[in-house]
BAGUVO-652873 format. One record per residue (C-alpha): x negated, y negated, z; residue in three letters. Coordinates in steps of 0.02 Angstrom, whole numbers, plus 50000, padded with zeros to 5 digits. Layout:
XYZAla
...
This chain:
461324587955244Met
462724578355158Asn
461934582254990Arg
461824600655037Leu
463614600755099Lys
464214593754933Lys
463234606954838Met
463984620854943Val
465754613954931Glu
465624615654741Lys
464954633454751Ser
465864647454664Thr
465184660254788Asn
464124659354945Ile
462914673654977Tyr
461794677455126Tyr
460084685355151Val
459504691555321Asp
457964700755386Arg
459154713855455His
460154715555295Gly
460184728455157Asp
460074725554970Asp
461494738254949Asn
462644726655046Asn
463844714354960Pro
462834699155020Gly
464164692255137Thr
463854683955305Leu
464244699955399Val
463434711555270Ser
461964701655200Pro
460614706555078Trp
458844710155138Leu
457814701055007Thr
457904684254924Ile
457464692654760Gln
459054702954768Lys
460024686654781Ala
459064679054635Ala
459494694154527Asp
461334693454574Ser
461934675354571Val
462854665954435Ala
463104647454394Ala
463824637854541Gly
463314650354676Asp
462414646454838Thr
461194657854931Val
460894654955116Tyr
459354663455189Val
459384666755376Arg
457894664055492Ala
456354674855479Gly
454794678455378Thr
455024685655204Tyr
453484693855127Ser
453964693554946Glu
453484685454782Lys
455064677454716Leu
455584675454533Ser
457104664654495Ile
457614666854313Thr
459514665154314Arg
460184647854271Ser
461604637154329Gly
462404624154219Ser
462854605754222Ala
463974603154374Gly
463704621254428Asn
461934622554495Ile
461284637754587Ile
460704632954761Thr
459444642554869Tyr
459314635855045Ser
458714640355217Ala
460234642155328Tyr
460544625555418Pro
459414622955570Asp
458504639455543Glu
456684641955490Thr
456384652955339Val
454594657255291Val
454064664755124Ile
452324671655162Asp
451104677755030Gly
449894686555145Asn
450594704055120Asn
451274703554942Val
450534708754774Pro
449254696054714Pro
449894679754643Val
448944678054480Asp
448354661954399Asp
449784651654328Trp
451014659754447Gln
451764654654612Gly
452324663454767Leu
453994656254711Val
454244655954522Asn
455684646454442Ile
456094647654257Ser
457974646054273Gly
458804629254243Ser
460004619454355Tyr
459194626254513Ile
459034618354687Ala
457734625854805Phe
457924618354978Leu
457134618555152Asn
455964633655146Phe
454204635955214Arg
453084643055078Val
451344648055140Ile
449804658155097Asn
449874659054908Ser
448384665354809Arg
448834652754674Trp
450284640154674Ala
451584638754809Gly
453074634554697Ile
452834636054509Phe
454154629354388Val
453994631854200Glu
455084629554046Asn
456604624354147Ala
457804609754154Asp
458614600554299Asn
457694608454445Val
457694601054620Ile
456314605654745Ile
456804597354908Gln
456424597855093Gly
455124611755086Asn
453514613955183Tyr
452104621255077Ile
450394625455148Ala
448814635855126Glu
448784637854937Thr
447344640754818Lys
448124629954683Ser
449514617054685Ala
450824616954819Gly
452104612654684Ile
451674614254499Leu
452874610154356Cys
452494613554173Arg
453584610154022Gln
455414605754039Gly
456524591054082Thr
457214582254235Asn
456204588854381Tyr
456504581454553Lys
455204584454689Ile
455924576354846Leu
455604575555034Tyr
454324589755039Asn
452834591155155Glu
451224598355083Leu
449734602855191Tyr
448104611855152His
448484614454968Thr
447234615854824Ser
445934627454894Gly
446324630955074Tyr
446974648655055Tyr
445404654754969Val
444284644755085Gln
445014654355230Ala
444604670555137Lys
442814665255102Gly
443074660054920Asp
442444642754871Ser
443564640254719Ser
445074629054703Asp
446164622454562Ser
447514610054516Gln
448304596754625Glu
449464596454775Ser
450954591254666Ile
450634593354480Ser
451794587554341Ile
451024592754176Gln
451124598453996Asn
452624591753902Glu
453834586154037Ile
455164573253996Asp
455984565754151Gly
455334568054327Phe
455454560354500Glu
454174563854637Val
454784554454790Ala
454784553854980Tyr
453494567654996Asn
452174568555132Tyr
450494575555076Leu
449054577255197His
447354585755204Asp
447384590255020Val
445934599954945Gly
444414608055022Met
443194597355118Gly
441944588555005Gly
442664595454842Arg
443374585154700Gln
444774589354578Gly
446084590554716Cys
447234575954681Glu
448774572354785Gly
450044569254645Ile
449514571454464Asp
450584567954311Thr
449614573154158Lys
449484579553981Ala
451104575453893Gly
452244567554023Val
453534553953999Arg
454974544854081Asn
454544548054262Gly
454124540454429Ser
453114543554587Ala
453774533054730His
453924532054919His
452624545754945Asn
451404545755090Arg
449704553255049Ile
448374555055184Ile
446644562555156Asn
446714569054979Ala
444974574754927Arg
445194566754757Ser
446384553754684Val
447964550354785Gly
449074547654631Ile
448394550754456Tyr
449204546954288Val
448214555254148Asp
448624557153963Ala
447244570253942Trp
447214573453753Asp
449044569153721Thr
450064555553807Tyr
450764548453968Ala
452184536653931Asp
453414525954030Asn
452924530154208Ile
453214520254369Asp
452114522054524Val
452814511854667Tyr
453104510254854Asp
451794523354898Asn
450624523055049Phe
448904530655021Ile
447464531355144Ser
445904540355205Asp
445214547655045Ser
443404548754984Pro
444024545654806Ser
445254532954735Ser
447004528554789Gly
447864526854619Ile
447054529754449Ser
447544530054266Val
446544539054131Ser
446574546453957Ala
445274559553995Glu
445114568453828Asp
445634555853697Gly
447494553653729Gly
448504537653752Thr
449284530553909Val
450674518153872Asn
451894508753982Gly
451314512754160Val
451884501154299Arg
451004501954468Ile
451814490954599Tyr
452214488454784Asn
450934501454838Asn
449824500654993Ile
448074507954975Val
446854507555120Thr
445354517155185Gly
444874525555020Val
443324523554910Asn
444074514454760Trp
445794506954785Gly
446224508854600Met
445204514654449Met
445704510554270Leu
445154522654198Pro
444544535054328Ala
443714547354209Tyr
443444550554024Asp
442614563553916Gly
441774558153755Ser
443354556353649Ser
443804538353684Gly
445594538153746Gly
446644522353762Thr
447574513753903Leu
448964502353837Lys
450184491153927Asn
449714495354105Val
450374483654240Ser
449624482754415Val
450754470954510Val
451134466354692Asn
450054479554772Asn
449114478054937Thr
447344485054925Ile
446444483155091Tyr
444834488555177Asn
444354502655062Asn
442784509055144Asn
442794528055133Ser
441464531755002Gly
439844524554932Pro
440624511454816Asp
442064503854915Lys
442964493554782Phe
444704486454777Gly
445054488354590Ile
443804494754461Trp
444244490154282Ile
443294498954143Gly
442434511954249Ala
442164524154104Trp
441424517353944Gln
442254528253809Pro
444014522753855Thr
444814508053767Tyr
445974496553863Ile
447244486653763Asp
448414477453879Gly
448054477854067Leu
448994465654178Tyr
448364463354357Val
449514451054446Arg
450114446354619Asn
449014458754712Asn
448214456554883Ile
446444463254866Ile
445644460955036Ser
444074466055130Arg
443584480355017Asn
441814482055076Ile
440764480254918Asn
441884471854790Asn
443694466454769Gln
443824467954578Ile
442394476254484Arg
442404474154295Tyr
441284484254179Thr
441164487853991Asn
442164472553936Pro
441684475453754Glu
442894490253753Arg
444384480153811His
445664467753746Ser
447164458953821Asn
446534459754000Ile
447544447754109Val
447034445154291Val
448014431354378Glu
448854425654539His
447954438154650Asn
447414434754829Leu
445564439154840Ile
444784440655011Asp
442924444554992Gly
441634445554852Ser
442224449654676Ser
441514452454501Asp
443114445754425Leu
444244432554498Trp
445434429254356Gly
446524413654348Thr
447624405154476Asp
446894415954613Tyr
447054412754799Val
445594414654918Met
445684418755102Gly
446324430155238Asp
448074436655194Pro
448574436055379His
449314453455392Phe
450384456355545Val
449384471155611Asn
448254479455482Pro
447364490555609Ser
449074497455655Gly
449584499655474Gly
450734484455464Asp
450344474955304Phe
451774462655308His
451134445055284Ile
451324432255423Gly
452084415055412Ser
450374406955385Ser
449834418555245Ser
449144410055089Pro
450004423954990Ala
451694415755019Arg
452434407954864Gly
450844409754760Arg
451364423954646Gly
451964422754466Thr
453564428654385Ser
452704430554216Thr
452784447654136Gly
453334462854234Phe
453744458654416Val
454654471054530Pro
456414465754578Val
456134470554760Asp
454694473854880Asp
454044488754978Tyr
455464486455103Asp
456744484454962Val
456944465854999Asn
457434456154844Ile
456064445654763Arg
455834431254785Pro
456384427354962Gln
455814409354948Gly
455654397254805Ala
454264407454723Ala
453614425354724Tyr
452424430854860Asp
450824440454827Ile
450644458354890Gly
451784472954925Ala
452904463255045Phe
453914447455028Glu
453864436555182Tyr
455564436655268Ile
455984419855344Tyr
456414420355529Lys
458084411955502Glu
458514426155381Asp
458174439255514Lys
459464432755637Ala
């Protein structure tokens, strides 16, 4: 609310939309407009649009742009519920959304977007767009899909029954894209603090939670909670171009029949400089896959760091691995660093390693391994990590954990842990997503 207040305080004009308004009105509080589209066609840089409570059956197109320091803000009126419903609007075609944004310097805040025949919110060829605090559900394609542009922020949204659910309800078996998709030549993005659950149609694949793919750079996916995605929870994929300088950290992923976090170069591209750290992955099929898929073109993964993650009890599918390195033969790996991870009680294997002839510069060290493993690496620790309450979702390590002080500071190591406690808390780095906090430090 403070962020919204600051946006509004800087507004040049404040306009209002109401279900009892009229598009011939001036758009004031006492004489509001009827449609959100009327507002979108009328605003200028620095303006704010407040939409009053109600259901709006319209397909929205936002093309007007703000400017640096003068964004255009669209928001549900504070403490009121505004629904944009696609059930009774003209069809949303492929590569469209119920809400379409091509204007730059836009903030779209606190709406409920439901029942889209393709994407919920579709952003393309724009710069500096914020999608925040929205609830998006029942879409055929992505809940939020961004293509081409710079500096996209996808923050504090909830996504439910995306990627196939709308058409399933109508008797169509098709689905497409991911719940949040960042794709095709995007430079600068942040996907953070989102809650994604029940993503994709039951039993179908290709319905990732968060996917950054095909020409993406300088971005992050962090502090997201992803429950029951039918495919990968978080996926970084170069496709046939690149994925460069991307951080995936402090995410919680569970209850998926696929993998928690994966990195691929599916059609011959190159992944370079991906850092995966401080994540918790539990109750999926494969905790992490590197790569997760490849065509026949032989892509490359370079300089990928998997550090200080907790990967526990992955038991959802037929394979049940903690980390699978080299899952797809055509892909080359040149520089993979697996350090300081807790890999515990994944039913079939903690670290599976295949196709080593395709790989170079593979470093696996200072991991806690609890269970059978193809690959142990060097300076590993064996044994129960002594989580505080894993059945209750508490993966902090206890005072007797062998993970304490057994990590390494070599190479990339995150400066803080999942709880944003500075590393190290003791004389040496701990293994896993959490540093142990000494009791005397808690007082």
